[in-house]
MARMI-367923 format. One record per residue (C-alpha): residue number from 0; residue in one letter; x, y, z. Coordinates in nm, 3 decimals, padded with zeros to 5 digits, always signed. Layout:
<node i="NUM" aa="A" xx="X" yy="Y" zz="Z"/>
...
This chain:
<node i="0" aa="M" xx="-14.647" yy="+03.801" zz="+12.087"/>
<node i="1" aa="F" xx="-14.316" yy="+03.631" zz="+12.030"/>
<node i="2" aa="G" xx="-14.308" yy="+03.390" zz="+11.746"/>
<node i="3" aa="A" xx="-14.617" yy="+03.521" zz="+11.565"/>
<node i="4" aa="H" xx="-14.478" yy="+03.412" zz="+11.233"/>
<node i="5" aa="R" xx="-14.626" yy="+03.506" zz="+10.900"/>
<node i="6" aa="A" xx="-14.861" yy="+03.261" zz="+10.738"/>
<node i="7" aa="R" xx="-14.755" yy="+03.128" zz="+10.402"/>
<node i="8" aa="G" xx="-15.031" yy="+03.195" zz="+10.153"/>
<node i="9" aa="H" xx="-15.144" yy="+02.933" zz="+09.907"/>
<node i="10" aa="A" xx="-15.315" yy="+03.146" zz="+09.644"/>
<node i="11" aa="T" xx="-15.198" yy="+03.470" zz="+09.490"/>
<node i="12" aa="M" xx="-15.446" yy="+03.684" zz="+09.302"/>
<node i="13" aa="G" xx="-15.347" yy="+03.836" zz="+08.973"/>
<node i="14" aa="T" xx="-15.055" yy="+03.602" zz="+08.908"/>
<node i="15" aa="M" xx="-14.993" yy="+03.340" zz="+08.643"/>
<node i="16" aa="A" xx="-14.970" yy="+03.052" zz="+08.889"/>
<node i="17" aa="T" xx="-15.122" yy="+02.928" zz="+09.213"/>
<node i="18" aa="T" xx="-14.899" yy="+02.841" zz="+09.504"/>
<node i="19" aa="L" xx="-14.923" yy="+02.503" zz="+09.673"/>
<node i="20" aa="T" xx="-14.977" yy="+02.449" zz="+10.043"/>
<node i="21" aa="G" xx="-14.699" yy="+02.295" zz="+10.245"/>
<node i="22" aa="R" xx="-14.890" yy="+01.970" zz="+10.264"/>
<node i="23" aa="Q" xx="-14.938" yy="+01.963" zz="+09.887"/>
<node i="24" aa="V" xx="-14.567" yy="+02.025" zz="+09.832"/>
<node i="25" aa="A" xx="-14.476" yy="+01.750" zz="+10.077"/>
<node i="26" aa="E" xx="-14.707" yy="+01.506" zz="+09.896"/>
<node i="27" aa="L" xx="-14.607" yy="+01.599" zz="+09.540"/>
<node i="28" aa="A" xx="-14.234" yy="+01.668" zz="+09.564"/>
<node i="29" aa="P" xx="-13.995" yy="+01.383" zz="+09.476"/>
<node i="30" aa="D" xx="-13.781" yy="+01.216" zz="+09.740"/>
<node i="31" aa="G" xx="-13.479" yy="+01.417" zz="+09.841"/>
<node i="32" aa="W" xx="-13.652" yy="+01.756" zz="+09.844"/>
<node i="33" aa="V" xx="-13.778" yy="+01.960" zz="+10.139"/>
<node i="34" aa="L" xx="-13.988" yy="+02.275" zz="+10.176"/>
<node i="35" aa="V" xx="-13.826" yy="+02.533" zz="+10.401"/>
<node i="36" aa="G" xx="-13.901" yy="+02.903" zz="+10.442"/>
<node i="37" aa="D" xx="-13.752" yy="+03.024" zz="+10.116"/>
<node i="38" aa="G" xx="-13.853" yy="+02.748" zz="+09.876"/>
<node i="39" aa="L" xx="-13.832" yy="+02.384" zz="+09.773"/>
<node i="40" aa="R" xx="-13.474" yy="+02.273" zz="+09.816"/>
<node i="41" aa="T" xx="-13.230" yy="+01.986" zz="+09.780"/>
<node i="42" aa="C" xx="-12.857" yy="+01.926" zz="+09.801"/>
<node i="43" aa="V" xx="-12.702" yy="+01.712" zz="+09.526"/>
<node i="44" aa="V" xx="-12.389" yy="+01.535" zz="+09.648"/>
<node i="45" aa="T" xx="-12.136" yy="+01.544" zz="+09.362"/>
<node i="46" aa="G" xx="-11.807" yy="+01.446" zz="+09.525"/>
<node i="47" aa="G" xx="-11.616" yy="+01.703" zz="+09.322"/>
<node i="48" aa="F" xx="-11.636" yy="+02.027" zz="+09.124"/>
<node i="49" aa="A" xx="-11.641" yy="+01.886" zz="+08.770"/>
<node i="50" aa="A" xx="-11.943" yy="+01.664" zz="+08.837"/>
<node i="51" aa="G" xx="-12.122" yy="+01.958" zz="+08.995"/>
<node i="52" aa="L" xx="-12.046" yy="+02.184" zz="+08.700"/>
<node i="53" aa="A" xx="-12.177" yy="+01.921" zz="+08.458"/>
<node i="54" aa="L" xx="-12.497" yy="+01.893" zz="+08.660"/>
<node i="55" aa="V" xx="-12.540" yy="+02.271" zz="+08.663"/>
<node i="56" aa="D" xx="-12.504" yy="+02.275" zz="+08.285"/>
<node i="57" aa="A" xx="-12.767" yy="+02.003" zz="+08.247"/>
<node i="58" aa="V" xx="-13.008" yy="+02.171" zz="+08.489"/>
<node i="59" aa="G" xx="-12.954" yy="+02.502" zz="+08.313"/>
<node i="60" aa="A" xx="-13.048" yy="+02.356" zz="+07.977"/>
<node i="61" aa="A" xx="-13.361" yy="+02.195" zz="+08.123"/>
<node i="62" aa="A" xx="-13.455" yy="+02.520" zz="+08.296"/>
<node i="63" aa="E" xx="-13.422" yy="+02.714" zz="+07.972"/>
<node i="64" aa="Q" xx="-13.646" yy="+02.463" zz="+07.796"/>
<node i="65" aa="A" xx="-13.905" yy="+02.489" zz="+08.075"/>
<node i="66" aa="D" xx="-13.867" yy="+02.868" zz="+08.098"/>
<node i="67" aa="H" xx="-13.848" yy="+02.831" zz="+08.475"/>
<node i="68" aa="H" xx="-13.519" yy="+02.885" zz="+08.650"/>
<node i="69" aa="P" xx="-13.388" yy="+02.757" zz="+08.986"/>
<node i="70" aa="D" xx="-13.127" yy="+02.912" zz="+09.211"/>
<node i="71" aa="L" xx="-12.812" yy="+02.701" zz="+09.191"/>
<node i="72" aa="D" xx="-12.519" yy="+02.718" zz="+09.434"/>
<node i="73" aa="L" xx="-12.220" yy="+02.525" zz="+09.301"/>
<node i="74" aa="R" xx="-11.960" yy="+02.423" zz="+09.559"/>
<node i="75" aa="W" xx="-11.685" yy="+02.163" zz="+09.569"/>
<node i="76" aa="G" xx="-11.866" yy="+01.842" zz="+09.659"/>
<node i="77" aa="H" xx="-12.226" yy="+01.955" zz="+09.624"/>
<node i="78" aa="V" xx="-12.479" yy="+02.169" zz="+09.441"/>
<node i="79" aa="D" xx="-12.762" yy="+02.334" zz="+09.635"/>
<node i="80" aa="V" xx="-13.084" yy="+02.381" zz="+09.437"/>
<node i="81" aa="R" xx="-13.369" yy="+02.612" zz="+09.536"/>
<node i="82" aa="L" xx="-13.703" yy="+02.635" zz="+09.353"/>
<node i="83" aa="W" xx="-13.950" yy="+02.921" zz="+09.396"/>
<node i="84" aa="S" xx="-14.205" yy="+03.081" zz="+09.161"/>
<node i="85" aa="H" xx="-14.145" yy="+03.455" zz="+09.195"/>
<node i="86" aa="D" xx="-14.456" yy="+03.552" zz="+08.999"/>
<node i="87" aa="A" xx="-14.674" yy="+03.357" zz="+09.242"/>
<node i="88" aa="G" xx="-14.480" yy="+03.428" zz="+09.560"/>
<node i="89" aa="G" xx="-14.445" yy="+03.063" zz="+09.654"/>
<node i="90" aa="V" xx="-14.388" yy="+02.707" zz="+09.539"/>
<node i="91" aa="T" xx="-14.607" yy="+02.601" zz="+09.246"/>
<node i="92" aa="Q" xx="-14.659" yy="+02.294" zz="+09.031"/>
<node i="93" aa="R" xx="-14.387" yy="+02.426" zz="+08.799"/>
<node i="94" aa="D" xx="-14.137" yy="+02.395" zz="+09.083"/>
<node i="95" aa="V" xx="-14.246" yy="+02.039" zz="+09.159"/>
<node i="96" aa="E" xx="-14.207" yy="+01.947" zz="+08.793"/>
<node i="97" aa="L" xx="-13.862" yy="+02.103" zz="+08.772"/>
<node i="98" aa="A" xx="-13.764" yy="+01.924" zz="+09.094"/>
<node i="99" aa="R" xx="-13.852" yy="+01.595" zz="+08.925"/>
<node i="100" aa="T" xx="-13.638" yy="+01.693" zz="+08.627"/>
<node i="101" aa="V" xx="-13.342" yy="+01.781" zz="+08.849"/>
<node i="102" aa="S" xx="-13.380" yy="+01.452" zz="+09.036"/>
<node i="103" aa="A" xx="-13.379" yy="+01.261" zz="+08.707"/>
<node i="104" aa="L" xx="-13.070" yy="+01.446" zz="+08.582"/>
<node i="105" aa="A" xx="-12.887" yy="+01.375" zz="+08.908"/>
<node i="106" aa="S" xx="-12.985" yy="+01.008" zz="+08.893"/>
<node i="107" aa="D" xx="-12.867" yy="+00.978" zz="+08.534"/>
<node i="108" aa="A" xx="-12.531" yy="+01.119" zz="+08.644"/>
<node i="109" aa="G" xx="-12.507" yy="+00.873" zz="+08.934"/>
<node i="110" aa="L" xx="-12.546" yy="+01.146" zz="+09.194"/>
<node i="111" aa="T" xx="-12.748" yy="+01.139" zz="+09.515"/>
<node i="112" aa="L" xx="-12.978" yy="+01.394" zz="+09.676"/>
<node i="113" aa="T" xx="-12.995" yy="+01.478" zz="+10.045"/>
<node i="114" aa="V" xx="-13.196" yy="+01.714" zz="+10.264"/>
<node i="115" aa="A" xx="-12.976" yy="+01.668" zz="+10.571"/>
<node i="116" aa="G" xx="-12.893" yy="+02.003" zz="+10.723"/>
<node i="117" aa="L" xx="-13.090" yy="+02.212" zz="+10.473"/>
<node i="118" aa="Q" xx="-13.241" yy="+02.519" zz="+10.635"/>
<node i="119" aa="S" xx="-13.319" yy="+02.883" zz="+10.566"/>
<node i="120" aa="L" xx="-13.262" yy="+03.180" zz="+10.793"/>
<node i="121" aa="E" xx="-13.471" yy="+03.491" zz="+10.856"/>
<node i="122" aa="L" xx="-13.394" yy="+03.781" zz="+11.088"/>
<node i="123" aa="A" xx="-13.687" yy="+03.919" zz="+11.287"/>
<node i="124" aa="L" xx="-13.695" yy="+04.250" zz="+11.475"/>
<node i="125" aa="D" xx="-13.943" yy="+04.283" zz="+11.761"/>
<node i="126" aa="T" xx="-14.101" yy="+04.628" zz="+11.747"/>
<node i="127" aa="P" xx="-14.427" yy="+04.796" zz="+11.855"/>
<node i="128" aa="D" xx="-14.418" yy="+05.017" zz="+11.542"/>
<node i="129" aa="A" xx="-14.288" yy="+04.848" zz="+11.227"/>
<node i="130" aa="A" xx="-14.388" yy="+05.139" zz="+11.003"/>
<node i="131" aa="R" xx="-14.157" yy="+05.369" zz="+11.198"/>
<node i="132" aa="V" xx="-13.842" yy="+05.154" zz="+11.172"/>
<node i="133" aa="L" xx="-13.887" yy="+04.956" zz="+10.851"/>
<node i="134" aa="P" xx="-13.779" yy="+05.241" zz="+10.617"/>
<node i="135" aa="F" xx="-13.449" yy="+05.277" zz="+10.806"/>
<node i="136" aa="W" xx="-13.360" yy="+04.911" zz="+10.763"/>
<node i="137" aa="E" xx="-13.463" yy="+04.917" zz="+10.399"/>
<node i="138" aa="A" xx="-13.222" yy="+05.206" zz="+10.339"/>
<node i="139" aa="F" xx="-12.944" yy="+05.085" zz="+10.571"/>
<node i="140" aa="L" xx="-12.929" yy="+04.737" zz="+10.417"/>
<node i="141" aa="A" xx="-13.006" yy="+04.857" zz="+10.061"/>
<node i="142" aa="Y" xx="-13.290" yy="+04.606" zz="+10.066"/>
<node i="143" aa="R" xx="-13.633" yy="+04.644" zz="+09.907"/>
<node i="144" aa="R" xx="-13.978" yy="+04.602" zz="+10.057"/>
<node i="145" aa="P" xx="-14.208" yy="+04.377" zz="+09.852"/>
<node i="146" aa="E" xx="-14.537" yy="+04.540" zz="+09.762"/>
<node i="147" aa="G" xx="-14.768" yy="+04.503" zz="+10.060"/>
<node i="148" aa="G" xx="-14.500" yy="+04.317" zz="+10.255"/>
<node i="149" aa="Q" xx="-14.402" yy="+04.341" zz="+10.621"/>
<node i="150" aa="D" xx="-14.040" yy="+04.263" zz="+10.547"/>
<node i="151" aa="V" xx="-13.740" yy="+04.387" zz="+10.350"/>
<node i="152" aa="R" xx="-13.539" yy="+04.166" zz="+10.118"/>
<node i="153" aa="D" xx="-13.203" yy="+04.155" zz="+09.944"/>
<node i="154" aa="V" xx="-13.279" yy="+04.219" zz="+09.576"/>
<node i="155" aa="A" xx="-13.016" yy="+03.964" zz="+09.471"/>
<node i="156" aa="G" xx="-13.145" yy="+03.706" zz="+09.716"/>
<node i="157" aa="R" xx="-12.802" yy="+03.643" zz="+09.868"/>
<node i="158" aa="L" xx="-12.868" yy="+03.759" zz="+10.224"/>
<node i="159" aa="P" xx="-13.142" yy="+03.672" zz="+10.474"/>
<node i="160" aa="P" xx="-13.463" yy="+03.876" zz="+10.472"/>
<node i="161" aa="V" xx="-13.558" yy="+04.091" zz="+10.769"/>
<node i="162" aa="W" xx="-13.916" yy="+04.107" zz="+10.891"/>
<node i="163" aa="F" xx="-14.079" yy="+04.297" zz="+11.172"/>
<node i="164" aa="Q" xx="-14.270" yy="+04.124" zz="+11.447"/>
<node i="165" aa="E" xx="-14.533" yy="+04.319" zz="+11.636"/>
<node i="166" aa="S" xx="-14.478" yy="+04.345" zz="+12.011"/>
<node i="167" aa="G" xx="-14.649" yy="+04.552" zz="+12.275"/>
<node i="168" aa="A" xx="-14.489" yy="+04.886" zz="+12.357"/>
<node i="169" aa="G" xx="-14.470" yy="+04.806" zz="+12.727"/>
<node i="170" aa="E" xx="-14.379" yy="+04.438" zz="+12.719"/>
<node i="171" aa="P" xx="-14.024" yy="+04.312" zz="+12.771"/>
<node i="172" aa="R" xx="-13.880" yy="+04.206" zz="+12.441"/>
<node i="173" aa="Q" xx="-13.565" yy="+04.081" zz="+12.282"/>
<node i="174" aa="R" xx="-13.487" yy="+04.316" zz="+11.995"/>
<node i="175" aa="W" xx="-13.358" yy="+04.054" zz="+11.751"/>
<node i="176" aa="H" xx="-13.428" yy="+03.686" zz="+11.716"/>
<node i="177" aa="L" xx="-13.365" yy="+03.425" zz="+11.448"/>
<node i="178" aa="D" xx="-13.627" yy="+03.230" zz="+11.256"/>
<node i="179" aa="V" xx="-13.469" yy="+02.910" zz="+11.128"/>
<node i="180" aa="W" xx="-13.678" yy="+02.708" zz="+10.881"/>
<node i="181" aa="V" xx="-13.602" yy="+02.336" zz="+10.876"/>
<node i="182" aa="D" xx="-13.731" yy="+02.004" zz="+10.750"/>
<node i="183" aa="P" xx="-14.009" yy="+01.890" zz="+10.989"/>
<node i="184" aa="G" xx="-13.824" yy="+01.561" zz="+11.025"/>
<node i="185" aa="E" xx="-13.523" yy="+01.740" zz="+11.175"/>
<node i="186" aa="V" xx="-13.704" yy="+01.944" zz="+11.440"/>
<node i="187" aa="R" xx="-13.701" yy="+01.693" zz="+11.724"/>
<node i="188" aa="G" xx="-13.332" yy="+01.621" zz="+11.694"/>
<node i="189" aa="R" xx="-13.252" yy="+01.991" zz="+11.670"/>
<node i="190" aa="I" xx="-13.453" yy="+02.066" zz="+11.986"/>
<node i="191" aa="E" xx="-13.293" yy="+01.780" zz="+12.177"/>
<node i="192" aa="A" xx="-12.945" yy="+01.900" zz="+12.078"/>
<node i="193" aa="A" xx="-13.024" yy="+02.259" zz="+12.177"/>
<node i="194" aa="V" xx="-13.160" yy="+02.153" zz="+12.516"/>
<node i="195" aa="A" xx="-12.859" yy="+01.929" zz="+12.576"/>
<node i="196" aa="A" xx="-12.640" yy="+02.229" zz="+12.499"/>
<node i="197" aa="G" xx="-12.796" yy="+02.430" zz="+12.782"/>
<node i="198" aa="G" xx="-13.104" yy="+02.573" zz="+12.613"/>
<node i="199" aa="R" xx="-13.471" yy="+02.524" zz="+12.684"/>
<node i="200" aa="V" xx="-13.804" yy="+02.517" zz="+12.506"/>
<node i="201" aa="V" xx="-13.989" yy="+02.834" zz="+12.604"/>
<node i="202" aa="D" xx="-14.312" yy="+02.780" zz="+12.412"/>
<node i="203" aa="D" xx="-14.439" yy="+02.492" zz="+12.200"/>
<node i="204" aa="S" xx="-14.803" yy="+02.600" zz="+12.191"/>
<node i="205" aa="Q" xx="-14.778" yy="+02.683" zz="+11.819"/>
<node i="206" aa="A" xx="-14.602" yy="+02.358" zz="+11.723"/>
<node i="207" aa="P" xx="-14.560" yy="+02.220" zz="+11.464"/>
<node i="208" aa="A" xx="-14.564" yy="+02.563" zz="+11.295"/>
<node i="209" aa="F" xx="-14.286" yy="+02.683" zz="+11.525"/>
<node i="210" aa="W" xx="-14.116" yy="+02.626" zz="+11.860"/>
<node i="211" aa="V" xx="-13.962" yy="+02.905" zz="+12.069"/>
<node i="212" aa="L" xx="-13.627" yy="+02.813" zz="+12.227"/>
<node i="213" aa="A" xx="-13.392" yy="+03.014" zz="+12.446"/>
<node i="214" aa="D" xx="-13.026" yy="+02.992" zz="+12.537"/>
<node i="215" aa="A" xx="-12.895" yy="+03.001" zz="+12.894"/>
<node i="216" aa="D" xx="-12.916" yy="+03.382" zz="+12.896"/>
<node i="217" aa="G" xx="-13.277" yy="+03.382" zz="+12.781"/>
<node i="218" aa="N" xx="-13.214" yy="+03.491" zz="+12.421"/>
<node i="219" aa="R" xx="-13.497" yy="+03.348" zz="+12.213"/>
<node i="220" aa="S" xx="-13.520" yy="+03.217" zz="+11.859"/>
<node i="221" aa="C" xx="-13.760" yy="+02.995" zz="+11.669"/>
<node i="222" aa="L" xx="-13.749" yy="+02.669" zz="+11.477"/>
<node i="223" aa="C" xx="-14.010" yy="+02.690" zz="+11.201"/>
<node i="224" aa="T" xx="-14.168" yy="+02.443" zz="+10.958"/>
<node i="225" aa="W" xx="-14.436" yy="+02.460" zz="+10.690"/>
<node i="226" aa="Q" xx="-14.669" yy="+02.248" zz="+10.900"/>
<node i="227" aa="D" xx="-14.998" yy="+02.356" zz="+11.056"/>
<node i="228" aa="R" xx="-15.003" yy="+02.705" zz="+10.908"/>
<node i="229" aa="E" xx="-15.293" yy="+02.894" zz="+10.757"/>
<node i="230" aa="G" xx="-15.457" yy="+02.681" zz="+10.491"/>
<node i="231" aa="E" xx="-15.291" yy="+02.359" zz="+10.606"/>
<node i="232" aa="E" xx="-15.502" yy="+02.065" zz="+10.714"/>
<node i="233" aa="G" xx="-15.325" yy="+01.960" zz="+11.031"/>
<node i="234" aa="A" xx="-14.963" yy="+01.879" zz="+11.095"/>
């Protein structure tokens, strides 16, 4: 079945922390942060490199004190911040607390936060036999498969993960499709723009977890959100 996306768990046994559901993250996270597929994220608008570097220094010091470290991407004009608890395999209360710290540091520096345009990208391969092809892609990409996972991931976290979607051996399928995780508030505008550009909505039966869209040639991809997934109480 196309678009049968993985559920995001909200408890991990044997770890030091418990992950939060998407709804909990949405309720607890400060303004200017959004949960997408790979973590809790924001973009701090700096207007220049020096201000961004100063913010990175301040966030780094706070992260060291908290013993919990974000991913920081410093660019001219903005700093992207991503929070994720690797020991728990999801977003935890520690991430929410560090998000509040980052927001306070940005505010003290006179900087603003935005979630406009923030998204994460996954590659999905339709296959009737993931076990047969997964080892090839792990080796070819020099990725690693998480223990018990159905995907392979860049060890450094720089490149998109690849996961393997079950499809029937005899059913027509598109070999590759994109899973694009976005802020739930951006979905409607993104769909409208895609349809206006010649695309169409193929399946919205799993919304708001994901919508399947196709281009004029029928190539399908999905817009995904945290909403209405396993463990969530409604959209």
